[in-house]
C-alpha positions as CSV (number, residue, x, y, z in Angstrom):
1,M,15.5,20.4,37.6
2,S,14.9,17.4,39.7
3,D,17.9,15.5,41.0
4,D,16.1,12.2,40.3
5,Y,15.1,12.3,36.7
6,L,16.1,13.9,33.5
7,T,13.4,14.6,30.9
8,R,14.4,14.7,27.3
9,S,12.4,16.8,24.8
10,P,11.0,15.0,21.8
11,K,12.8,15.3,18.5
12,H,11.6,17.9,16.0
13,P,8.7,16.5,13.9
14,L,10.9,16.6,10.7
15,E,13.4,14.2,12.5
16,T,10.9,11.7,13.8
17,G,8.8,11.3,10.7
18,T,5.7,11.0,12.9
19,P,4.9,14.3,14.6
20,G,4.1,13.8,18.2
21,A,4.6,10.1,18.2
22,E,7.9,10.0,20.0
23,P,7.6,9.3,23.8
24,I,9.4,11.5,26.2
25,A,12.2,9.5,27.7
26,R,12.6,9.8,31.4
27,R,15.9,8.7,32.8
28,K,17.3,8.8,36.3
29,L,20.1,11.3,36.6
30,C,22.4,8.7,38.2
31,R,22.0,6.7,35.0
32,E,23.1,9.7,32.9
33,V,26.1,10.2,35.2
34,L,26.9,6.4,34.9
35,D,26.8,6.4,31.1
36,R,29.0,9.5,30.9
37,L,31.6,8.1,33.2
38,L,31.5,4.8,31.4
39,A,32.2,6.5,28.1
40,R,35.1,8.4,29.6
41,I,36.6,5.2,31.1
42,R,36.2,3.3,27.8
43,A,37.8,6.1,25.9
44,G,40.9,5.8,28.1
45,E,40.5,9.2,29.9
46,F,40.7,7.3,33.2
47,P,42.9,4.2,32.7
48,P,43.3,1.4,35.2
49,G,44.8,2.8,38.4
50,A,43.6,6.3,37.8
51,W,41.4,8.2,40.3
52,L,38.1,9.7,39.1
53,P,37.3,13.3,39.9
54,S,36.0,13.9,43.4
55,E,32.2,13.8,44.1
56,R,32.2,17.5,44.3
57,E,33.9,17.9,41.0
58,L,31.5,15.5,39.3
59,M,28.6,17.3,40.8
60,Q,29.8,20.6,39.4
61,A,30.7,19.2,36.0
62,Y,27.3,17.5,35.5
63,R,25.2,19.9,37.5
64,V,23.6,17.2,39.6
65,G,23.3,16.5,43.3
66,R,25.5,14.2,45.4
67,P,22.9,11.3,45.5
68,A,23.1,11.0,41.7
69,V,26.9,10.9,41.7
70,R,27.2,8.4,44.6
71,E,24.6,6.0,43.1
72,A,26.5,6.1,39.7
73,L,29.8,5.4,41.4
74,Q,28.3,2.6,43.5
75,S,26.9,1.0,40.3
76,L,30.4,1.2,38.7
77,E,31.8,-0.5,41.7
78,R,29.2,-3.3,41.5
79,M,30.2,-3.8,37.9
80,G,33.8,-4.3,39.0
81,L,35.1,-1.2,37.1
82,L,36.3,0.7,40.1
83,T,36.9,0.5,43.8
84,I,35.7,3.2,46.3
85,V,38.1,4.1,49.0
86,H,36.5,6.1,51.7
87,G,38.3,9.3,52.3
88,E,40.2,9.0,49.1
89,G,37.9,8.6,46.2
90,A,37.1,6.1,43.4
91,R,39.9,4.4,41.5
92,V,39.5,2.6,38.2
93,L,40.3,-1.2,38.2
94,A,41.8,-3.3,35.4
95,L,39.1,-5.6,34.1
96,T,39.9,-9.3,33.5
97,A,37.8,-12.2,32.3
98,E,38.1,-13.7,35.8
99,S,36.9,-10.5,37.5
100,I,33.9,-10.2,35.1
101,I,32.7,-13.7,35.7
102,E,33.2,-13.2,39.4
103,Q,30.6,-10.5,39.3
104,I,27.9,-13.0,38.3
105,S,29.0,-15.8,40.6
106,D,26.6,-15.1,43.5
107,T,23.6,-14.8,41.1
108,A,24.6,-18.0,39.3
109,L,24.8,-20.0,42.5
110,H,21.4,-18.7,43.6
111,L,19.9,-19.8,40.3
112,L,21.6,-23.2,40.4
113,S,20.5,-23.9,44.0
114,G,16.8,-23.4,43.0
115,S,16.7,-25.3,39.7
116,Q,17.8,-28.9,39.0
117,D,17.2,-28.2,35.3
118,L,19.8,-25.4,35.3
119,L,22.2,-27.6,37.2
120,D,21.8,-30.3,34.6
121,N,22.4,-27.7,31.9
122,L,25.6,-26.6,33.5
123,Q,26.8,-30.2,33.8
124,D,26.1,-30.7,30.1
125,A,28.0,-27.5,29.3
126,R,31.0,-28.6,31.5
127,L,31.1,-32.0,29.7
128,M,31.3,-30.4,26.3
129,F,33.7,-27.7,27.5
130,E,36.2,-29.9,29.3
131,S,36.1,-32.4,26.4
132,A,37.3,-29.7,24.1
133,L,39.9,-28.5,26.6
134,V,41.5,-32.0,27.0
135,R,41.5,-32.4,23.2
136,H,43.3,-29.0,22.8
137,A,45.8,-29.9,25.6
138,A,46.6,-33.2,24.0
139,E,47.3,-31.5,20.7
140,H,49.1,-28.4,21.9
141,A,50.7,-29.0,25.3
142,T,54.4,-28.2,25.5
143,R,56.9,-30.0,27.7
144,A,56.5,-27.4,30.3
145,D,52.7,-27.9,30.2
146,I,53.1,-31.6,30.6
147,E,55.3,-31.1,33.6
148,M,52.8,-28.7,35.1
149,L,50.1,-31.3,34.7
150,R,52.3,-34.0,36.2
151,E,53.0,-31.9,39.2
152,A,49.3,-31.1,39.7
153,L,48.5,-34.9,39.4
154,E,51.2,-35.8,41.9
155,T,49.9,-33.3,44.4
156,H,46.5,-34.7,43.8
157,R,47.8,-38.2,44.4
158,A,49.5,-37.3,47.6
159,S,46.4,-35.7,49.1
160,V,45.0,-37.9,52.0
161,D,42.7,-35.4,53.7
162,P,39.2,-35.5,51.9
163,Q,39.0,-31.7,51.7
164,R,42.6,-31.5,50.3
165,F,41.8,-34.2,47.8
166,F,38.8,-32.3,46.6
167,E,40.8,-29.1,46.2
168,T,43.6,-30.8,44.3
169,D,41.0,-32.5,42.1
170,M,39.7,-29.1,41.1
171,A,43.3,-27.8,40.7
172,F,44.0,-30.6,38.2
173,H,41.0,-29.6,36.0
174,R,42.1,-25.9,36.2
175,A,45.6,-26.8,35.1
176,I,44.2,-28.4,31.9
177,A,42.4,-25.1,31.2
178,V,45.7,-23.2,31.7
179,V,47.3,-25.2,28.9
180,S,45.0,-23.3,26.5
181,R,46.7,-20.0,27.3
182,N,43.4,-18.3,26.9
183,P,42.3,-16.3,29.9
184,I,38.6,-16.4,28.9
185,L,38.7,-20.3,28.8
186,V,40.6,-20.4,32.1
187,A,38.0,-18.0,33.7
188,V,35.0,-20.0,32.4
189,S,36.6,-23.2,33.6
190,Q,37.2,-21.7,37.1
191,A,33.6,-20.5,37.2
192,M,32.1,-23.8,36.3
193,L,34.2,-25.6,38.9
194,Q,33.3,-23.0,41.6
195,W,29.6,-23.1,40.7
196,L,29.5,-26.9,40.9
197,E,31.7,-27.2,43.9
198,N,28.9,-26.9,46.5
199,F,26.9,-29.6,44.7
200,H,29.6,-32.2,44.0
201,Q,31.9,-32.4,47.1
202,E,30.0,-35.2,48.7
203,S,29.9,-37.3,45.5
204,V,33.7,-37.0,45.2
205,R,34.1,-38.0,48.9
206,A,31.8,-41.1,48.6
207,P,33.6,-44.4,49.5
208,G,35.5,-45.6,46.5
209,A,35.1,-42.3,44.6
210,E,38.5,-41.0,45.4
211,R,40.2,-44.0,43.9
212,A,38.1,-43.9,40.7
213,T,38.6,-40.1,40.4
214,L,42.4,-40.4,40.7
215,A,42.5,-43.3,38.2
216,D,40.6,-41.2,35.7
217,H,42.9,-38.3,36.2
218,V,46.0,-40.5,35.6
219,R,44.4,-41.8,32.3
220,I,43.6,-38.2,31.2
221,F,47.2,-37.1,31.9
222,E,48.6,-40.1,30.1
223,C,46.5,-39.4,27.0
224,I,47.5,-35.7,27.0
225,A,51.2,-36.7,27.4
226,A,50.8,-39.3,24.6
227,R,49.2,-36.7,22.2
228,D,46.0,-38.7,22.1
229,P,43.1,-36.2,22.0
230,E,40.4,-38.7,21.3
231,G,41.5,-40.9,24.2
232,A,41.6,-37.9,26.5
233,A,38.1,-36.8,25.5
234,T,36.8,-40.3,26.0
235,V,38.2,-40.7,29.5
236,I,37.0,-37.3,30.7
237,S,33.6,-37.9,29.3
238,R,33.4,-41.2,31.2
239,H,34.8,-39.4,34.3
240,L,32.3,-36.6,34.3
241,T,29.4,-38.8,33.5
242,R,30.3,-41.0,36.5
243,V,30.5,-38.0,38.8
244,R,27.2,-36.7,37.5
245,R,25.5,-40.1,38.0
246,R,26.8,-40.4,41.5
247,Y,25.7,-36.9,42.3
248,G,22.2,-37.5,40.9
249,T,21.8,-40.6,43.0
250,E,22.7,-38.7,46.2
251,A,20.5,-35.8,45.3
252,R,17.5,-38.1,44.8
253,S,18.2,-39.9,48.1
254,A,18.4,-36.6,49.9
255,G,15.1,-35.6,48.4
256,D,13.5,-38.9,49.3
257,A,14.7,-38.5,52.9
258,A,13.3,-34.9,53.0
259,I,9.8,-36.0,52.1
260,G,9.8,-39.1,54.3
261,E,10.2,-41.7,51.5
262,P,12.7,-44.5,51.6
263,A,16.0,-43.8,50.0
264,T,17.4,-46.1,47.3
265,P,18.9,-49.3,48.9
266,R,22.7,-49.5,49.2
267,R,24.9,-52.5,48.9
268,R,25.7,-53.9,52.2
269,D,29.3,-54.6,51.3
270,S,29.9,-51.0,50.1
271,P,28.1,-48.6,52.3
272,G,27.1,-45.3,50.6
273,V,28.1,-46.5,47.1
274,R,25.8,-47.9,44.4
275,P,27.3,-50.5,42.1
276,S,28.5,-49.1,38.8
277,P,30.1,-51.1,36.0
278,A,31.9,-47.9,34.9
279,R,33.6,-47.5,38.3
280,T,36.7,-49.3,37.1
281,G,36.7,-47.9,33.6
């Protein structure tokens, strides 16, 4: 038997209903090993923290060669299900919503960097998602939650360095997600912030942007503390729309510069910032 592929015999004609019509399925042996190990992990035979059998033991159990076993283990590692420690073996990891989303982060960033449409879609999704989060926070936040948000806001307010300001900006949004007490919502929020991070840092650092961002965050906090879900949703919608508009302007200007076209004129009294009536809202 080849160590690369496993050939299955077709079902008996009485089982298929159409004699001879069933194709012969050809699967790589490593996929068979992968599926069997997955089934054993899901069944609880190897719980988080447990070590899988050695490569030699798996080879003997499944009657396959070392390449099939190694490829299967490497696939499981890429899926985030286990870690391979050289010289010791493969150990099963505990899956979390955060670790699952982390597995697709590199691919997501690659897709976003090559498609403005996808980036727009993600920004739309973030607006709807965070609007729901602030509504929930305003309706369900406990006193401890309010204090957590207050501390995140004060840390944000005290940040003078642009990089630190950006980091505490993201931390404030994450804190709102934490109020949900739902690890999936927290993980999705974290992913969206990370995926947009590379595209929005400059828009947050634009002259005047820090003051407007902080003012919005103060209003969001005040609405949550006052149990005003509609007010919180209105403010965060205006906030994210402003950030998106500022980012879109900078992206277009960068694109114009790249092809040799003149960028959109800036106000002489506010270098780098386009006038926006919503800036003070």
